[in-house]
BAKEVO-773670 format. One line per 3 residues: their letters; for each residue x, y, z of C-alpha. Coordinates in steps of 0.5 Angstrom, whole numbers, plus 500, padded with zeros to 3 digits. Example, Ala and Ser with C-alpha at 12.3 -4.5 7.8 and 13.67 -1.06 7.14 Angstrom:
BEGIN
AS> 525 491 516; 527 498 514 $
END
This chain:
BEGIN
MNA> 785 656 813; 785 660 819; 788 659 826 $
FDS> 783 654 828; 782 649 823; 785 642 823 $
QHS> 783 636 819; 785 629 819; 783 623 815 $
LDY> 780 616 817; 780 609 814; 774 605 812 $
RDD> 770 603 818; 769 596 814; 776 594 816 $
LLE> 774 595 824; 768 591 823; 773 585 821 $
SNP> 778 586 827; 774 582 832; 777 577 835 $
FAD> 771 572 834; 771 574 826; 771 569 821 $
TPS> 775 573 816; 782 577 817; 782 584 817 $
RST> 787 589 814; 792 593 818; 789 599 820 $
ELN> 793 606 820; 790 613 823; 793 618 820 $
INT> 794 624 824; 795 632 821; 803 632 823 $
SFI> 801 638 828; 798 635 833; 800 628 838 $
SSD> 794 623 838; 794 619 845; 792 612 841 $
SSE> 798 609 839; 795 602 839; 796 597 833 $
PVV> 790 593 831; 791 586 831; 791 581 825 $
FEA> 787 574 826; 788 568 821; 782 566 818 $
EQE> 778 560 819; 777 555 813; 770 554 814 $
DES> 767 561 810; 767 561 803; 770 568 799 $
EPE> 766 574 799; 766 579 793; 771 584 794 $
ESP> 767 591 796; 769 597 792; 773 602 797 $
VEP> 768 607 800; 771 614 801; 770 616 809 $
PPP> 766 622 811; 770 628 814; 772 628 821 $
AAA> 767 631 826; 773 633 830; 780 634 829 $
VVE> 785 630 834; 789 634 837; 795 635 842 $
QDH> 794 633 849; 795 638 855; 790 635 860 $
VEI> 792 628 859; 798 626 864; 802 619 863 $
HQG> 805 615 868; 808 609 866; 804 608 860 $
ETV> 797 609 864; 792 614 862; 790 619 868 $
LSP> 783 620 868; 782 628 870; 775 630 872 $
IST> 777 638 869; 773 641 863; 776 647 859 $
VDQ> 768 648 858; 768 651 866; 774 656 864 $
LEQ> 770 658 857; 764 661 861; 769 667 863 $
LSL> 770 669 856; 765 675 854; 763 671 848 $
SPS> 757 673 844; 751 668 845; 749 669 837 $
GEE> 755 665 835; 753 659 839; 750 653 835 $
PVT> 746 647 838; 750 640 836; 744 635 836 $
ETD> 744 628 833; 738 624 831; 738 616 829 $
TQS> 731 616 827; 731 609 825; 733 606 831 $
ESL> 728 610 834; 723 607 830; 724 600 832 $
QVP> 723 602 839; 717 603 844; 715 609 848 $
KSG> 718 609 855; 711 608 858; 709 602 853 $
SRP> 711 595 853; 717 592 850; 714 587 844 $
YFS> 714 579 845; 720 575 842; 721 568 841 $
VSI> 728 566 838; 730 559 836; 736 556 832 $
EDP> 734 550 828; 736 545 823; 743 546 822 $
QKV> 745 543 815; 753 542 812; 753 545 805 $
GDA> 759 547 800; 764 543 798; 770 541 801 $
INA> 774 547 801; 768 552 803; 764 548 807 $
HII> 760 551 812; 754 550 817; 747 554 816 $
YKV> 742 555 821; 735 556 821; 733 562 825 $
RTK> 726 563 827; 723 568 830; 716 570 832 $
TNS> 714 577 835; 708 582 835; 712 588 834 $
PSY> 709 592 829; 716 594 826; 717 587 823 $
RSS> 714 584 816; 710 579 820; 709 575 827 $
EFV> 713 569 825; 718 568 819; 725 564 818 $
VAR> 731 566 815; 737 562 814; 744 564 817 $
RYR> 751 562 817; 756 563 823; 760 569 820 $
DFL> 753 572 820; 753 572 828; 759 575 827 $
WLY> 757 581 824; 751 582 828; 755 582 834 $
NQL> 760 587 831; 755 591 829; 751 592 836 $
TLG> 758 593 839; 760 598 835; 753 602 835 $
NPG> 751 601 842; 758 603 846; 758 601 853 $
VIV> 753 596 853; 754 589 854; 753 585 848 $
PPV> 751 578 849; 757 574 845; 757 569 839 $
PEK> 761 563 841; 768 562 839; 770 559 832 $
HAL> 774 553 832; 778 551 826; 778 543 828 $
GRF> 772 538 829; 767 544 827; 762 539 823 $
QDD> 762 533 829; 755 532 831; 757 534 838 $
FVE> 760 540 837; 754 543 832; 750 542 837 $
SRR> 754 545 842; 755 551 837; 747 551 835 $
IAL> 745 552 843; 750 557 844; 748 562 838 $
ERC> 741 560 840; 742 563 847; 746 569 844 $
LQK> 740 571 840; 735 569 846; 739 575 850 $
IVA> 739 580 845; 732 580 844; 731 580 851 $
HPT> 735 586 852; 732 593 854; 737 597 848 $
LYG> 739 592 843; 732 589 842; 730 595 838 $
DPD> 737 596 835; 736 596 827; 741 591 825 $
LKV> 738 587 829; 731 587 825; 735 586 818 $
FLE> 739 580 821; 732 577 824; 728 578 818 $
SES> 732 580 811; 732 575 806; 737 579 802 $
FNV> 742 579 808; 749 579 804; 747 585 800 $
EKR> 744 589 806; 749 588 810; 754 591 806 $
QRR> 750 597 804; 749 598 812; 756 598 813 $
AEP> 758 604 808; 752 608 813; 756 611 819 $
EAS> 754 617 822; 759 623 820; 760 626 827 $
KMS> 760 619 830; 766 616 825; 772 619 829 $
FMR> 769 616 836; 767 609 832; 773 608 830 $
SFG> 778 609 835; 773 605 839; 773 599 834 $
ETL> 781 598 834; 779 596 841; 775 590 838 $
SNA> 781 587 836; 784 585 843; 780 587 848 $
ATS> 776 581 849; 782 577 850; 786 582 854 $
PFT> 786 585 861; 782 591 862; 786 597 859 $
KFV> 790 601 864; 787 607 866; 787 610 872 $
EID> 780 611 875; 778 617 879; 771 612 880 $
EWF> 772 606 885; 766 603 883; 769 602 877 $
ESK> 776 600 879; 772 595 884; 767 592 879 $
KNQ> 775 591 875; 778 587 880; 771 583 882 $
LDA> 771 581 874; 778 579 873; 777 575 879 $
LEA> 771 572 877; 774 571 870; 780 566 874 $
QLK> 775 563 878; 770 560 872; 777 558 868 $
GLI> 778 554 874; 772 552 874; 770 550 867 $
KSV> 777 546 867; 774 542 873; 767 540 869 $
EGV> 772 538 863; 775 534 867; 769 531 869 $
VKQ> 766 530 863; 773 527 860; 772 521 867 $
RKE> 764 520 865; 766 518 858; 772 514 860 $
LGS> 768 510 865; 762 509 859; 768 506 855 $
ATS> 771 502 861; 763 499 863; 762 498 856 $
DFG> 769 493 856; 767 490 863; 760 488 859 $
ESM> 764 485 853; 768 481 857; 762 478 860 $
FPL> 760 474 854; 767 470 852; 766 468 859 $
ASA> 759 466 859; 760 462 853; 765 458 856 $
ELN> 762 457 863; 758 450 862; 754 452 868 $
HNL> 747 454 864; 745 460 870; 751 462 871 $
STH> 752 463 864; 745 466 864; 748 471 870 $
LKV> 754 473 866; 750 475 860; 745 479 863 $
LGE> 750 483 867; 755 484 861; 748 487 858 $
IQK> 747 491 863; 754 495 863; 754 496 856 $
QMK> 747 500 857; 751 503 862; 755 506 857 $
ALH> 750 510 853; 748 513 860; 754 515 862 $
EQQ> 756 518 855; 749 522 856; 750 525 863 $
AQY> 756 527 860; 753 530 855; 748 534 860 $
DII> 754 536 864; 756 540 858; 749 543 856 $
TLE> 748 545 863; 754 547 866; 760 548 862 $
NTI> 756 552 857; 754 556 862; 761 558 864 $
DEY> 764 559 857; 758 564 856; 760 568 861 $
IRI> 768 568 860; 766 570 853; 761 575 857 $
IGS> 767 578 861; 770 579 854; 764 583 852 $
IRI> 764 588 858; 772 588 857; 769 592 850 $
AFS> 765 596 853; 770 599 859; 774 600 853 $
ARV> 769 604 849; 769 608 856; 776 609 855 $
KAY> 776 612 848; 770 616 849; 774 619 855 $
QTF> 780 620 851; 777 623 845; 773 628 850 $
QQA> 780 630 854; 783 631 846; 778 636 844 $
DSE> 778 640 851; 786 640 850; 785 643 844 $
LQR> 779 648 846; 784 650 852; 790 651 846 $
KMA> 784 655 842; 783 659 848; 789 662 849 $
LFE> 790 663 842; 784 667 842; 786 671 848 $
KLK> 792 673 843; 788 675 837; 783 680 841 $
VQL> 789 684 842; 793 683 835; 786 683 831 $
KNK> 782 689 835; 781 693 829; 779 687 825 $
PER> 772 685 828; 770 681 822; 776 676 824 $
LSS> 775 676 830; 768 675 830; 769 669 826 $
SQQ> 774 665 831; 770 667 837; 764 663 833 $
ELN> 769 657 832; 771 658 840; 763 657 841 $
EMK> 762 651 836; 769 648 839; 766 649 846 $
GRV> 759 645 844; 763 640 841; 767 639 848 $
EEL> 760 639 852; 758 633 847; 763 629 848 $
QQE> 763 629 856; 757 628 855; 758 622 852 $
FQE> 763 620 856; 759 621 862; 752 617 858 $
ISK> 757 611 856; 760 611 864; 752 610 867 $
TIK> 751 605 861; 756 601 863; 754 601 871 $
SEL> 746 599 869; 749 594 864; 753 591 870 $
DRF> 747 591 875; 744 587 870; 750 582 869 $
DKE> 750 581 876; 743 579 876; 743 575 870 $
KVE> 749 571 873; 745 569 879; 739 567 874 $
DFR> 743 563 870; 747 560 875; 742 557 879 $
DSV> 738 555 873; 744 551 870; 746 547 877 $
EQF> 738 546 878; 738 542 871; 745 539 873 $
LRS> 742 536 879; 736 534 876; 740 530 870 $
MIE> 744 527 875; 738 524 879; 735 522 873 $
HQK> 741 518 871; 742 515 878; 734 513 878 $
QII> 735 510 870; 742 507 873; 738 504 879 $
ALW> 732 501 874; 738 497 870; 741 494 876 $
ETY> 733 492 878; 732 489 871; 738 484 873 $
FEQ> 735 481 879; 729 480 875; 732 476 869 $
TDG> 736 472 874; 731 471 880; 728 465 877 $
LDD> 734 461 876; 736 456 880; 744 457 882 $
TQ> 744 449 884; 744 446 877 $
END
């Protein structure tokens, strides 16, 4: 082993996938072992969440040996720490390395391919395939201990990558969580539409099942409409695979070796990024800092708004119950009334009040479908945005660690040039490793820049979709209110129709 060799071991990636805050199964504690010669900047521990008792247990998977890391994690010379915050520095040692007289023969281009993902994408000059996704017929299955809901996912598409133009598969809630994890880990910087949160109580009630069905359907519709995610191979497996449980376990063991180090660091953020504030990170890009502040303010406003909507829904249901009680109290009074006409008036009034209860409850449900679900969805989307921002932070930290190691190797190489001037073979080997390290740093720098560019594009889409979604929700809410009031007016008109011919003098 020469002066430039360094290694560190990684645990299996499957632990990362289970550390998502939305996940059904508890994750094991994830630990990153690093060579004691170096210092890692990431000291955060993943959070372990308790499992929701909705799911049956799956067979234990045999451990898979992780692939070797793409690059060593090394001590940081350029990452400054101020009160626990990482300071973003644009300086790269790659520029300094250009000043060294290195042989071009030692340079090897670093390339990565993802032919499976690219095969699902259409050319930039073409048009995206058509997708129509719906979730139907939720059914409760299993015994009292392992009971859960199964949904039928129906897909229609003209994409040649799929086995047919229309197919239906059965999926449960944790399968949607798997898809969310896979898309998030496989597309750093992309804002993945989030699945609804899990609930331990009342998960089999009709209202909750329908609300979750709508949220899951909305999530899938946004995924297939996304310009990047619609072609993801994991989405294809989710939508059409008839042996899904087998295939998803196989896909967990297929991460690219060159991406394992970064993906593991990024995966550790899934345990808390969706519910915690943005990672403390001193920005040099004012655009990102401004967006963070806007999103924090938006989240606070949405949380206040959803509490108000929940209060309105609760009051509508209470009004329905009170109206029904009022109607019921009319019948004993009508029975005791000797005047037939007055008794009829009371009975008709009581019947109308009872019918109004159903209208108030129906309107409360419309409030949930139109406004509350949209507000809750965007609160969860902000959680996905935090994960995208965390991917950028991790990419920068990985880049800086490699850049610091490159600077250290450059200094050591200068010493070796003097010490090994009579041993050109060893010097040539060290020079080649330095060139390889340079390529790695350039690759990581480009990856960080690409993630930053992706996030900017994604937030532009987020702003446009937010306007459209809330506009549609408010319009649907107003239309439901108008229809609700029309039905109430129609009920009161029936009162006059039924009592108009009565003689009040009798």
